[in-house]
C-alpha positions as CSV (number, residue, x, y, z in Angstrom):
1,M,-90.4,-28.3,-7.3
2,F,-87.6,-28.9,-4.9
3,Y,-83.9,-28.1,-5.4
4,F,-80.8,-28.5,-3.4
5,R,-79.0,-25.4,-2.3
6,S,-75.1,-25.9,-2.2
7,Q,-73.4,-24.9,0.9
8,N,-70.7,-23.2,-1.3
9,R,-73.2,-20.9,-2.8
10,Y,-72.6,-18.1,-0.5
11,K,-68.7,-18.4,-0.4
12,H,-67.2,-15.4,-2.4
13,W,-63.5,-14.7,-3.3
14,Y,-63.0,-12.3,-0.4
15,H,-63.9,-15.2,2.2
16,A,-60.4,-16.6,1.5
17,F,-58.9,-13.6,3.4
18,F,-61.0,-14.6,6.6
19,V,-58.9,-16.1,9.3
20,G,-60.3,-19.3,10.7
21,H,-59.1,-21.0,13.8
22,K,-57.0,-23.4,12.0
23,K,-55.1,-20.5,10.3
24,L,-54.8,-18.8,13.6
25,M,-53.3,-21.9,15.1
26,A,-50.7,-22.3,12.3
27,L,-49.8,-18.5,12.5
28,G,-49.4,-18.8,16.2
29,V,-47.2,-21.8,16.0
30,L,-45.0,-20.1,13.4
31,L,-44.8,-17.0,15.4
32,A,-43.8,-19.0,18.5
33,F,-41.2,-20.9,16.6
34,L,-39.6,-17.6,15.3
35,L,-39.8,-16.1,18.8
36,L,-38.3,-19.1,20.4
37,S,-35.5,-19.2,17.7
38,C,-34.7,-15.5,18.2
39,I,-34.5,-16.1,22.0
40,A,-32.3,-19.1,21.4
41,V,-29.9,-17.1,19.1
42,L,-29.7,-14.3,21.7
43,V,-29.0,-16.7,24.6
44,V,-26.3,-18.5,22.6
45,Y,-24.5,-15.4,21.5
46,S,-25.0,-13.8,24.9
47,I,-23.2,-16.8,26.3
48,R,-20.4,-16.6,23.7
49,A,-20.0,-12.8,24.3
50,S,-19.7,-13.3,28.1
51,G,-16.5,-15.2,27.6
52,Y,-14.6,-12.3,26.3
53,D,-12.5,-10.3,28.7
54,L,-13.7,-6.7,28.6
55,S,-10.8,-5.5,30.4
56,L,-8.9,-5.6,27.1
57,I,-10.9,-2.6,26.2
58,R,-8.8,-0.4,28.5
59,R,-5.4,-2.0,27.7
60,G,-3.2,-0.3,25.2
61,P,-3.2,-1.9,21.7
62,Y,-0.1,-3.9,20.7
63,G,2.2,-2.7,17.9
64,S,2.8,-4.5,14.7
65,A,6.1,-5.9,13.8
66,L,8.0,-6.8,10.6
67,Y,10.2,-10.0,10.4
68,D,12.6,-11.2,7.6
69,S,12.4,-14.4,5.8
70,Q,14.1,-16.3,8.7
71,K,11.5,-14.7,11.2
72,R,14.0,-12.5,12.7
73,L,12.6,-9.1,14.0
74,I,13.5,-6.3,11.6
75,S,11.5,-3.4,13.0
76,A,8.3,-2.2,14.5
77,L,5.7,-0.9,12.1
78,S,4.7,2.0,14.3
79,E,5.9,4.2,17.2
80,R,2.8,3.1,19.2
81,E,2.2,4.7,22.6
82,N,0.3,2.5,25.0
83,T,-1.5,5.3,26.7
84,P,-4.8,5.9,24.9
85,V,-5.9,9.5,24.2
86,Q,-8.0,11.2,26.9
87,W,-11.4,12.7,26.4
88,E,-10.1,16.0,27.7
89,E,-7.6,16.1,24.9
90,L,-10.1,15.9,22.1
91,P,-11.2,19.3,20.6
92,P,-15.0,19.2,20.1
93,H,-14.8,19.5,16.3
94,L,-12.6,16.3,16.1
95,T,-15.3,14.4,18.0
96,R,-18.0,15.7,15.7
97,A,-16.1,14.9,12.7
98,F,-15.8,11.3,13.6
99,I,-19.4,11.1,14.8
100,A,-20.6,12.6,11.5
101,R,-18.4,10.2,9.4
102,E,-18.8,7.0,11.3
103,D,-21.8,6.9,13.7
104,A,-24.2,9.9,13.8
105,H,-26.2,8.4,16.7
106,F,-23.2,7.3,18.8
107,F,-24.3,9.1,21.9
108,D,-27.9,7.9,21.7
109,H,-27.7,4.2,21.0
110,G,-26.7,1.4,23.3
111,G,-24.0,-0.1,21.0
112,V,-26.2,-1.1,18.1
113,V,-28.5,0.8,15.8
114,Y,-31.0,-1.9,15.1
115,T,-32.7,-0.3,12.2
116,A,-29.4,0.1,10.4
117,F,-28.4,-3.5,11.4
118,L,-31.6,-5.0,10.0
119,R,-31.4,-2.9,6.9
120,S,-27.9,-4.1,6.2
121,L,-28.9,-7.6,7.0
122,L,-31.8,-7.5,4.4
123,R,-29.4,-6.1,1.9
124,N,-26.9,-8.8,2.4
125,V,-29.7,-11.4,2.1
126,R,-30.9,-9.9,-1.0
127,S,-27.5,-9.7,-2.7
128,L,-26.4,-13.1,-1.3
129,R,-23.1,-11.6,-0.1
130,Y,-21.7,-9.6,2.7
131,A,-21.8,-6.0,1.4
132,Q,-23.4,-3.8,4.1
133,G,-22.1,-3.6,7.6
134,G,-24.1,-1.1,9.7
135,S,-21.4,-0.9,12.2
136,T,-21.3,1.5,15.1
137,I,-18.2,3.1,16.6
138,T,-18.8,0.6,19.5
139,M,-18.9,-2.3,17.2
140,Q,-15.8,-1.3,15.3
141,L,-14.0,-1.1,18.6
142,T,-15.0,-4.6,19.4
143,R,-13.6,-5.8,16.1
144,H,-10.4,-4.0,16.8
145,V,-10.0,-5.4,20.4
146,F,-11.2,-9.0,20.0
147,E,-10.5,-11.7,17.4
148,L,-13.5,-11.3,15.3
149,Q,-12.8,-12.5,11.8
150,G,-14.5,-12.8,8.5
151,K,-17.6,-11.1,7.0
152,T,-20.2,-13.6,8.2
153,L,-23.5,-13.4,9.9
154,D,-22.0,-15.3,12.9
155,R,-19.2,-12.7,13.4
156,K,-21.8,-9.8,13.0
157,L,-24.1,-11.3,15.8
158,L,-21.3,-11.9,18.2
159,E,-20.2,-8.4,17.5
160,V,-23.7,-7.0,18.3
161,M,-23.7,-8.8,21.6
162,L,-20.1,-7.7,22.5
163,A,-21.0,-4.2,21.6
164,Q,-23.9,-4.2,24.1
165,R,-21.7,-5.5,26.8
166,V,-19.1,-2.9,26.1
167,E,-21.8,-0.2,26.4
168,Q,-23.0,-1.6,29.7
169,N,-19.5,-1.6,31.2
170,Y,-17.9,1.6,29.8
171,D,-19.1,5.2,29.3
172,K,-19.3,6.7,25.9
173,Q,-16.2,8.9,26.4
174,T,-14.0,5.8,27.2
175,I,-15.3,3.9,24.2
176,F,-14.7,6.8,21.9
177,C,-11.2,7.4,23.1
178,Q,-10.3,3.8,22.8
179,Y,-11.7,3.8,19.3
180,L,-9.6,6.7,18.2
181,S,-6.5,5.3,19.9
182,R,-6.5,2.1,17.8
183,I,-7.7,2.8,14.3
184,Y,-5.2,3.0,11.4
185,F,-4.5,6.2,9.5
186,G,-2.0,5.0,7.0
187,Q,1.8,5.9,6.8
188,N,2.5,3.7,9.9
189,C,0.2,5.8,12.0
190,Y,-1.9,3.9,14.4
191,G,-4.1,6.0,16.5
192,I,-5.0,9.7,16.6
193,R,-1.9,10.7,18.4
194,E,0.5,9.4,15.8
195,A,-1.7,10.7,12.9
196,A,-1.9,14.2,14.4
197,A,1.9,14.4,14.9
198,Y,2.9,12.7,11.5
199,Y,0.4,14.6,9.2
200,F,0.3,17.9,10.9
201,G,3.2,18.1,13.5
202,K,0.6,18.7,16.3
203,S,-0.7,17.3,19.5
204,V,-4.4,16.1,19.3
205,H,-5.7,19.0,21.2
206,E,-4.2,21.4,18.6
207,L,-6.1,20.0,15.7
208,N,-8.4,22.4,13.9
209,L,-11.7,21.7,12.0
210,A,-10.1,21.2,8.5
211,E,-7.5,18.8,9.9
212,S,-10.0,16.9,12.0
213,A,-12.3,16.4,9.0
214,M,-9.5,15.1,6.9
215,L,-8.5,12.5,9.5
216,A,-12.1,11.4,9.9
217,G,-12.2,11.0,6.1
218,I,-9.1,8.9,5.4
219,V,-9.7,6.1,8.0
220,R,-12.1,4.2,5.8
221,A,-9.3,3.7,3.2
222,P,-6.0,5.0,4.4
223,S,-3.9,3.9,1.4
224,L,-6.5,5.3,-1.2
225,Y,-6.9,8.6,0.8
226,N,-3.4,9.0,2.0
227,P,-2.8,12.9,2.0
228,K,0.9,12.5,1.2
229,R,0.4,10.1,-1.7
230,S,-3.1,11.3,-3.1
231,P,-3.7,14.9,-1.8
232,E,-6.6,15.4,-4.2
233,L,-8.5,12.4,-2.8
234,A,-7.7,13.4,0.8
235,D,-9.1,16.8,0.1
236,K,-12.2,15.2,-1.5
237,V,-13.0,13.1,1.7
238,R,-12.4,16.2,3.9
239,R,-14.8,18.2,2.1
240,E,-17.4,15.3,2.2
241,T,-16.9,15.1,6.0
242,L,-17.4,18.8,6.3
243,Q,-20.6,18.5,4.2
244,R,-21.9,15.7,6.5
245,M,-21.2,17.8,9.6
246,L,-23.1,20.6,8.2
247,E,-26.0,18.4,7.3
248,L,-26.2,17.1,10.9
249,N,-26.0,20.7,12.3
250,L,-22.6,19.9,14.0
251,I,-21.0,23.0,12.6
252,S,-22.3,26.3,11.4
253,Q,-22.3,27.6,7.8
254,E,-19.5,30.1,8.7
255,D,-17.3,27.3,10.1
256,Y,-18.0,25.1,7.1
257,N,-17.1,27.8,4.7
258,A,-13.9,28.6,6.5
259,A,-12.7,24.9,6.8
260,E,-13.8,24.2,3.2
261,A,-11.6,26.9,1.9
262,A,-8.6,26.1,3.9
263,P,-5.7,24.6,2.0
264,L,-4.9,21.0,2.7
265,P,-2.3,21.2,5.6
266,I,0.5,18.7,5.4
267,I,3.7,19.1,7.3
268,T,7.1,18.8,5.6
269,A,9.0,15.5,6.1
270,D,11.9,17.1,8.2
271,S,9.5,18.0,11.1
272,D,10.7,17.1,14.4
273,T,7.4,15.5,15.3
274,S,7.3,13.1,12.3
275,L,7.9,9.5,12.8
276,T,11.7,8.9,13.2
277,N,11.9,5.1,13.4
278,A,10.5,4.6,9.8
279,S,12.4,2.2,7.5
280,Y,11.6,1.5,3.9
281,P,10.8,-2.2,4.5
282,A,8.2,-1.0,7.1
283,L,6.9,1.6,4.7
284,W,6.5,-1.0,2.0
285,A,5.1,-3.6,4.3
286,N,2.4,-1.2,5.5
287,M,1.5,-0.2,2.0
288,E,1.3,-3.8,0.8
289,M,-0.9,-4.9,3.9
290,E,-3.2,-2.0,3.3
291,S,-4.1,-3.5,-0.1
292,L,-5.0,-7.0,1.5
293,P,-8.7,-7.2,2.5
294,D,-8.1,-9.9,5.1
295,V,-5.3,-7.9,6.8
296,R,-6.4,-4.3,6.5
297,D,-9.1,-4.4,9.2
298,E,-6.5,-6.0,11.6
299,L,-3.7,-3.5,11.4
300,G,-4.9,-1.5,14.4
301,K,-4.9,-4.7,16.5
302,G,-1.3,-5.3,16.0
303,V,0.0,-8.0,13.5
304,S,3.2,-9.8,12.8
305,A,4.3,-9.5,9.1
306,I,6.8,-12.0,7.7
307,S,8.5,-10.7,4.6
308,Y,10.8,-12.3,1.9
309,L,13.4,-9.8,3.0
310,V,17.0,-11.2,3.5
311,Y,18.5,-9.4,6.5
312,N,22.1,-9.4,5.2
313,I,21.2,-8.0,1.8
314,Q,19.0,-5.3,3.4
315,Q,21.7,-4.4,6.0
316,Y,24.4,-4.0,3.2
317,L,21.9,-1.8,1.0
318,E,21.2,0.4,3.9
319,L,24.8,1.1,4.6
320,A,26.1,1.2,1.1
321,L,23.5,3.4,-0.6
322,P,24.3,6.6,1.4
323,Q,28.0,5.9,1.1
324,A,27.7,5.6,-2.7
325,L,26.0,9.0,-2.9
326,E,28.7,10.5,-0.6
327,A,31.3,9.2,-3.0
328,A,29.6,11.2,-5.8
329,E,29.2,14.2,-3.7
330,T,32.9,14.5,-2.3
331,P,36.3,13.3,-3.6
332,E,37.1,11.8,-0.3
333,G,34.1,9.4,-0.3
334,F,35.3,7.0,-3.0
335,A,37.9,5.1,-0.9
336,D,35.4,4.3,1.8
337,T,32.6,3.2,-0.5
338,W,33.5,0.6,-3.0
339,R,34.8,-2.6,-1.6
340,R,37.3,-3.2,-4.5
341,P,38.4,0.1,-5.8
342,D,41.0,-1.5,-8.1
343,N,40.0,0.2,-11.3
344,K,42.3,3.2,-11.5
345,A,40.1,5.0,-14.1
346,Q,37.2,4.9,-11.8
347,Q,39.1,6.1,-8.8
348,A,40.5,8.9,-10.9
349,L,37.1,10.0,-11.9
350,F,35.7,10.1,-8.4
351,T,38.7,11.8,-6.8
352,S,39.3,14.5,-9.5
353,A,35.9,15.3,-11.0
354,R,34.8,18.9,-10.2
355,R,31.5,19.2,-8.3
356,P,29.2,22.0,-9.2
357,D,28.5,24.8,-6.9
358,W,24.8,24.0,-6.8
359,L,25.4,20.5,-5.4
360,R,24.6,20.3,-1.7
361,P,25.1,17.3,0.7
362,G,22.2,15.0,1.4
363,G,19.8,16.3,4.1
364,S,20.6,20.0,3.3
365,R,17.8,22.5,3.1
366,L,17.8,23.4,-0.6
367,K,17.4,26.9,-2.1
368,P,16.1,27.6,-5.6
369,G,18.8,26.5,-8.1
370,E,20.4,23.9,-5.8
371,A,20.1,20.3,-5.8
372,S,21.2,17.2,-3.8
373,L,21.8,13.6,-4.8
374,Q,19.1,10.9,-4.3
375,A,18.8,7.2,-5.1
376,C,16.6,4.2,-4.7
377,A,17.3,0.5,-5.0
378,L,15.4,-2.7,-5.4
379,V,16.7,-6.4,-5.1
380,L,14.3,-9.0,-6.5
381,D,14.5,-12.9,-6.3
382,A,14.9,-14.2,-9.9
383,R,15.1,-17.8,-8.9
384,P,12.4,-20.2,-10.3
385,N,9.2,-20.3,-8.1
386,K,10.5,-17.3,-6.2
387,R,10.6,-14.6,-9.0
388,G,9.5,-11.2,-7.9
389,H,10.0,-11.6,-4.2
390,I,11.6,-8.4,-2.7
391,L,14.7,-9.3,-0.9
392,A,15.9,-5.7,-0.1
393,I,14.5,-2.2,-0.8
394,M,15.4,1.4,-0.2
395,G,13.2,4.3,-1.5
396,G,15.8,6.9,-0.8
397,R,18.8,7.7,1.4
398,D,16.7,8.4,4.5
399,A,13.5,6.7,5.3
400,S,12.6,9.3,7.8
401,E,11.4,11.5,5.0
402,G,8.6,9.2,4.5
403,V,9.0,9.4,0.7
404,N,9.1,6.3,-1.3
405,R,10.8,7.1,-4.7
406,W,9.7,3.9,-6.2
407,L,6.1,5.3,-6.4
408,A,7.3,8.4,-8.0
409,P,7.2,8.8,-11.9
410,V,10.1,9.2,-14.2
411,L,10.4,9.6,-18.0
412,P,11.7,6.1,-19.0
413,G,13.2,7.2,-22.3
414,R,15.3,4.6,-24.0
415,T,14.7,2.0,-21.1
416,I,11.2,1.5,-22.6
417,A,12.6,0.7,-26.1
418,P,12.4,-3.1,-25.6
419,L,8.6,-2.7,-25.4
420,V,8.5,-0.9,-28.7
421,F,10.7,-3.7,-30.2
422,C,8.2,-6.3,-28.9
423,C,5.6,-5.0,-31.4
424,A,8.0,-6.1,-34.2
425,S,7.8,-9.6,-32.9
426,L,4.2,-10.1,-31.9
427,P,2.6,-13.3,-33.1
428,G,0.9,-12.8,-36.6
429,N,2.8,-9.5,-37.3
430,N,3.6,-9.0,-41.0
431,A,6.6,-7.0,-40.1
432,H,8.1,-9.8,-38.0
433,H,11.8,-9.2,-37.1
434,I,12.0,-5.7,-38.4
435,V,13.7,-4.0,-35.4
436,A,15.9,-1.1,-35.9
437,D,18.4,0.2,-33.4
438,S,16.2,3.2,-32.8
439,A,12.8,2.7,-31.0
440,R,11.5,5.7,-33.0
441,I,12.2,4.2,-36.4
442,T,10.9,0.8,-35.2
443,G,7.8,2.4,-33.9
444,S,7.2,4.5,-36.9
445,H,7.5,1.5,-39.1
446,M,4.9,-0.4,-37.0
447,G,2.6,2.5,-36.8
448,Y,1.0,4.4,-33.9
449,D,-2.1,2.2,-33.6
450,M,-0.1,-1.1,-33.1
451,V,2.3,0.4,-30.5
452,H,-0.4,2.2,-28.7
453,N,-2.6,-0.8,-28.5
454,F,0.3,-3.0,-27.2
455,F,1.2,-0.4,-24.6
456,S,-2.5,-0.1,-23.6
457,S,-2.8,-4.0,-23.2
458,L,-0.2,-3.7,-20.4
459,A,-2.5,-1.6,-18.2
460,L,0.1,0.9,-17.3
461,D,-0.8,3.5,-14.8
462,T,-0.2,6.4,-17.0
463,T,-1.6,8.5,-19.8
464,L,0.0,7.5,-23.2
465,P,0.9,10.2,-25.8
466,D,-1.8,10.9,-28.4
467,R,-1.4,10.4,-32.1
468,D,-0.2,14.1,-32.7
469,H,2.7,13.2,-30.3
470,E,3.5,9.7,-31.4
471,D,7.3,10.2,-31.3
472,E,6.9,10.7,-27.5
473,L,5.4,7.2,-27.2
474,Y,8.3,5.7,-29.1
475,D,11.0,7.7,-27.2
476,G,9.5,6.9,-23.7
477,L,8.6,10.6,-23.0
478,F,5.6,9.8,-20.8
479,P,5.5,9.4,-16.9
480,L,5.8,6.0,-15.5
481,K,6.3,5.0,-11.8
482,R,9.8,3.5,-11.2
483,I,8.3,0.4,-9.7
484,E,6.3,-0.2,-12.7
485,L,9.3,0.3,-15.0
486,A,11.1,-2.2,-13.0
487,R,8.3,-4.7,-13.2
488,L,8.2,-4.3,-17.1
489,L,11.9,-5.0,-17.5
490,F,11.9,-7.8,-15.0
491,S,8.9,-9.4,-16.9
492,L,10.8,-8.9,-20.3
493,Q,13.8,-10.9,-18.8
494,N,11.5,-13.7,-17.4
495,E,9.5,-14.9,-20.5
496,G,7.1,-12.1,-20.3
497,R,5.4,-13.5,-17.2
498,D,3.4,-11.1,-14.9
499,Y,5.9,-11.1,-11.9
500,K,4.7,-8.3,-9.6
501,P,7.2,-7.2,-7.0
502,I,5.9,-8.7,-3.6
503,F,7.3,-8.2,-0.2
504,I,4.9,-9.8,2.4
505,S,5.0,-13.5,2.7
506,S,2.5,-14.0,5.4
507,V,0.7,-12.0,8.1
508,W,-0.4,-13.3,11.6
509,S,-2.6,-11.9,14.2
510,Q,-1.8,-11.4,17.8
511,A,-3.4,-14.7,18.6
512,Q,-1.2,-16.5,16.1
513,R,-3.9,-16.8,13.5
514,L,-2.9,-16.8,9.9
515,L,-4.5,-13.8,8.2
516,Y,-2.7,-13.9,4.8
517,S,-0.3,-16.2,3.0
518,A,1.2,-15.2,-0.3
519,D,2.2,-18.9,-1.0
520,A,-1.3,-20.0,-0.7
521,R,-2.4,-17.5,-3.3
522,Q,0.5,-18.2,-5.7
523,A,-0.5,-19.5,-9.1
524,Q,1.3,-20.0,-12.5
525,K,2.0,-16.5,-13.6
526,K,0.1,-15.6,-16.8
527,E,1.7,-14.1,-19.7
528,Y,1.9,-10.3,-19.3
529,I,3.9,-9.8,-22.5
530,P,3.8,-12.5,-25.2
531,W,6.5,-15.0,-24.4
532,D,8.1,-15.1,-27.9
533,S,8.2,-11.3,-28.1
534,A,9.8,-11.0,-24.7
535,S,12.4,-13.6,-25.5
536,A,13.2,-12.0,-28.8
537,V,14.1,-8.6,-27.4
538,S,15.5,-9.7,-24.0
539,Q,19.1,-9.8,-25.4
540,L,18.9,-6.8,-27.8
541,S,20.1,-3.4,-27.2
542,P,19.8,-1.5,-24.8
543,F,20.2,-4.7,-22.9
544,Q,23.9,-5.6,-22.7
545,Y,24.0,-9.3,-22.9
546,R,27.1,-11.5,-22.8
547,E,27.0,-15.3,-22.4
548,G,27.8,-16.3,-18.8
549,S,27.5,-12.8,-17.4
550,P,24.6,-10.9,-16.0
551,T,22.5,-8.9,-18.4
552,I,22.8,-5.1,-17.8
553,L,20.7,-2.1,-18.8
554,H,22.2,1.2,-18.1
555,E,20.7,4.4,-19.5
556,E,20.4,8.1,-18.8
557,L,16.7,9.3,-18.3
558,P,15.4,12.2,-20.3
559,N,15.2,15.8,-18.9
560,N,18.0,15.4,-16.5
561,G,16.1,12.5,-14.9
562,G,19.0,10.6,-13.6
563,Y,20.5,7.2,-14.4
564,W,18.7,3.9,-14.4
565,T,20.6,0.6,-14.0
566,M,19.4,-3.0,-14.1
567,V,21.6,-6.0,-13.4
568,I,20.0,-9.5,-13.6
569,N,20.9,-13.1,-13.9
570,N,18.5,-16.1,-13.9
571,S,20.5,-18.7,-12.0
572,K,18.4,-21.4,-10.3
573,T,20.5,-21.2,-7.2
574,S,21.4,-17.4,-7.1
575,G,19.1,-15.5,-9.5
576,I,19.1,-11.9,-8.7
577,A,17.6,-8.7,-10.3
578,V,18.9,-5.3,-9.1
579,F,17.3,-2.0,-10.1
580,V,19.0,1.3,-9.2
581,W,18.0,4.8,-9.8
582,V,20.5,7.7,-9.1
583,G,19.6,11.3,-9.8
584,L,19.0,14.9,-8.7
585,E,16.3,16.4,-6.4
586,T,15.6,20.0,-6.0
587,A,13.3,22.2,-3.8
588,G,10.3,22.1,-6.5
589,T,12.3,23.6,-9.2
590,P,13.6,22.0,-12.5
591,P,16.9,20.2,-11.9
592,P,20.0,22.3,-12.9
593,E,21.8,21.3,-16.2
594,L,24.4,18.5,-15.5
595,T,28.0,19.3,-16.2
596,R,30.1,16.7,-18.0
597,D,31.9,15.6,-14.8
598,M,28.6,15.4,-12.9
599,R,27.0,13.3,-15.6
600,R,29.9,10.9,-15.5
601,L,29.8,10.8,-11.8
602,L,26.1,9.9,-11.6
603,S,26.4,7.3,-14.4
604,M,29.3,5.6,-12.7
605,T,27.7,5.7,-9.3
606,S,24.6,4.1,-10.5
607,L,26.5,1.4,-12.4
608,L,29.0,0.5,-9.8
609,F,26.5,0.5,-7.0
610,A,24.1,-1.7,-9.0
611,K,26.9,-4.2,-9.8
612,D,28.2,-4.3,-6.2
613,L,24.7,-4.8,-4.8
614,H,24.1,-7.6,-7.3
615,H,27.3,-9.3,-6.4
616,I,26.7,-9.2,-2.6
617,A,23.1,-10.5,-3.0
618,R,24.3,-13.4,-5.3
619,Q,26.9,-14.2,-2.6
620,E,24.3,-14.1,0.1
621,L,21.9,-16.5,-1.6
622,S,24.7,-18.9,-2.6
623,A,26.0,-19.1,1.0
624,K,22.9,-20.7,2.4
625,P,20.0,-22.9,1.3
626,A,16.8,-21.0,0.4
627,A,14.5,-20.4,3.4
628,A,11.5,-22.7,3.9
629,T,8.0,-21.3,3.8
630,P,7.7,-19.4,7.1
631,A,5.5,-20.5,9.8
632,A,4.0,-18.3,12.5
633,P,6.6,-16.3,14.5
634,S,7.5,-18.0,17.6
635,A,6.4,-15.2,19.8
636,T,4.0,-12.3,19.5
637,P,5.9,-9.1,19.6
638,A,5.3,-6.8,22.4
639,A,4.4,-3.2,21.8
640,P,7.5,-1.2,20.6
């Protein structure tokens, strides 16, 4: 009996894994295609990279500059030196700190660590977003020197090819020194020279291990890890850097222990080596730009920042604020301060009031028990479509201190009462319109939960009092930054809209490329405080409202916290909001008890100065049409 044996009889499942000639040909074609594609990409990006001028690596970086709303130069944003730091100036532990933090294989690679680059590329593909960089110090330098923008694969590949060219043309020491001379360290400090001088009052070669570790730690987020603003976070990144150095055997255990135990070393503001050309507009501009992702990485290259600042208002503020404090300090100061001293009662107060023995002139070195006068002032645009633009700002009487008092906390006291009153007029509230003159009585009637929940919805940067201390919530006895208090009051007077104070209008690169535009990101401001609640309390006490006149709030802050004054009008052509704080500062001790005369002097100084500043600002806005949306500055500023 015959039967037919199928050809498939002997094909088993594992035969599928045998590679035949057709599969080999397909695989070969695929590999050839991938190889040719890679070669083509390398050729294209090599050609593009060859078009960049590598001599720019050795040229000193440009400084950044700040312009007002009319594109007039206001100030440099740093005291940049065009001479890069030299290799011989760098102490070994400083080099090791940055190597440990930024690029552990810097002295071994040719500009790119391909394993790290491919690993970051795979992570980005997997997450479908640019999250991992894998940048070496050489690659970071190319970003600072050349116009490489955006977090894209195109930019990354170009950066890789440029880094290799840089490595072929410059030695490691030159690359490292140029990198340290360009990166941004916060507080207007560009490069290691400025950072060493500003933070420690030292030359670069004098930096010790603890100081070097801190500087290496803060460069990734200078605003977040700023040692003068956030010493705890700065100390944290310093310890992380030391730990990384120990893991890489760049320091011994004994060196680690000594540096880790060292206190955070920060120089005082009056050091001769600190920056001397600082201005409050420059400080604010740098702080705001550090918070902008599209701008932050460009600061070391030099940028042009155009602000909403009005030059004449800022100039008046810088001259008048110290004079106002001098009027409170000395009887002779009054006649030279106020432009129209026609009120005899005010003149009598300033010329005859007794100043206490503990009061010292501004700039004096204070001993325990002594105090001096300080102030800060803010002018905001209150016109439609421009609300919240900062027209002028001073964070103290002397910007060279480097201290911005708008970022310091106060106890708001009765100035916070309108927010408590808002609870009585929230939509759906059964106790609608029940507002007593006292915030404590009103709050107690509403109940702790309602007031606390409302305050929590405002996302304030503070810790609110707990239920056992509910009266402190109603009485404003919790810390709040001055700028946040100004923002709350400004929102209350503008239908509860979320108007954040904003200073920078646009930022341009050295090549006249727009990096950031505030107008492009402007949208209809959302309700920060319910509109009907804000409107209901905007004319109630402690606001002083009179038809046809600016609204005024003038209050003494708790615990000798000084005096707070707001003057605002909402005219379409000259709407201005002015916020002024005047108070005492001491050498780390509680402020002395105010005498009756001193309390009256501080109160009158804050009120008169705020009214005068509001009057001058309104005149300035009325004198000329509003500035158009700024374009790029006509010329890139040279290094200061």
